[in-house]
C-alpha positions, 0 to 999 in steps of 0.5 A: 883637579877640576875645571872651573865649569865642573865645580860648584862655586858655592861649595868651594866658597863654603869649604874655603870659609871652613878652612879659614876658620879652622886655620884660626882655631888651630893657630890659637892653640899654638900661638896664643900662650897657654894662659891667655884667654881666647875671645869667646867670638873666636871660639864660637866661629872656630867651632863651625869649621869642622861641621862645614867640612863634614856636611860638604863631604857628605854632599860631595859623596851624594854627587859622585857619579860612582862611589870611590871609598878609596879616597877616604883611605888616602885622606886617612893616610895623609892624617897619619903622616901629619901626626907623625911628621908634624906633631910627632905623635903615634898615628891613628890614635887621637882621631883628628878631623882627617881621620874622621872624614876619611873613615866617613867617606869609606863608610858613606860612599855607597849609601850616599849615592844609593840610599834615599834622603830620608834614610840618610837623614834618619841615620844621621840624626841617630848618630848625633843622638848616639853621641849625646847619649854616650856623653850623658852616660858619662863615657866621654873622657875630656883628657886625650890619650896620645903617644909621642914619637921619641926615638930615645924612648920606647913606645908603650906596650901594645896592650896599653895602647889598644884599649884607647883606640875604640874609645877615642874613635867612637866616643872621645877623640878629637872627632869621634864617630859619634856624633861626627859621622852623622854630619856626613850622612846628613850632608848626603841627605841634604844634597839628595834633597836638592837635586837642582843644586848641581854644576850644570845649573849654577843659578838653581838651588835653594830658595827664599823659603829655604832661607826663612826656614833655615833662619827659624831653625837656627834661632830654635836650635841655638836657643836650645843650645844656649839653654843647655850651654856650659862653657867648655874648658880648652882641650890641649890648647884648642878652644872650640866649643864642641868638647864634647859636641852636644846635641844643641851644638850639633843642631845649631851647626847644621842649621847655621850651615843651611843659612850659609848655603842660602847666603852663598846662593845669594852671593852667586848673583853678585859678581863683584862680591864673588871677585872679593871672595875669590881667595875662599874659592882658591882655598876651597878647591885646594882645601887638603893642601891648605890643611897640610900647609897651615899645620906645618907652618904653625908647628915649625914656624909660628909656634917658635917665633910668633907666640903672643898673649895679645889677641890683636897681635894674634889676629895679625899672625892669623891674617899673615898665615891666611894670606900665605895659605890663600896664595899657596892654594892659588899658585901651587899644584895641590890636592883637595877634599873628596872628588864628586866624580 
């Protein structure tokens, strides 16, 4: 747990925004009935949750006083426990977001602290490009391989499971290494290029020039994404627009994050607005707890009694879940995503 003065409030708000968007996207898969259309704006908004998490994870690693790759192992174990206890599925197979973040921390902890910003950025973009090349090569499989934990039936033979692990880890799981690891390396590069954006100097950080360039980059990258865009089908009920995560999407998500970073920097100058956004700060400081809390509520409560085809009723369900998650983050002792210490 960190004291408020040792936190970067902008990062906490961004992380809180990301978990809020992820909460909405995860709820849609279980609360909106299977044949109910998911509004496009909701699909678009939910698509930016994971990139924010990944980029911030890299930024935290670059801020670390000393690398702690063991933190990544802890997060992967939490992901495995969620798979078994919440989704009743065999862990370490479909590679949800916690697995990728945990693995990224293990792999990136030392490079984020000691590599140059240029080396980190080049590696990050190479990982994004590898993801796109694998998709162009036809190696991305839309259908996921998963194994349910049913104690009345035996598990498939190990020889049938093992070939799917590297395929889904690197190419076509929920969040495969290519390209998602690239977001973490680019986040580390971004932090290394912003040496003044640190807890000791909360007033410093990105400039108006940063905001202008980020906006131009967002317009260019989103234009490229729009020209290459094909509306993806929902994947097991999840409707984000990154199945698969093409290069246009990745560049748009990164540039949108840069714009958000500027917006959060601007909000820091307006205390009244910060008070209204304090629930995002609570959730950002306890993001791992909120993740575990909300998926458990979705699985064991909302999916059983709140299923609806009506998008308006669904939004009320999401608001209720968001409120419960925010209050739990404020008042319950919990844990958060990787420490920078």
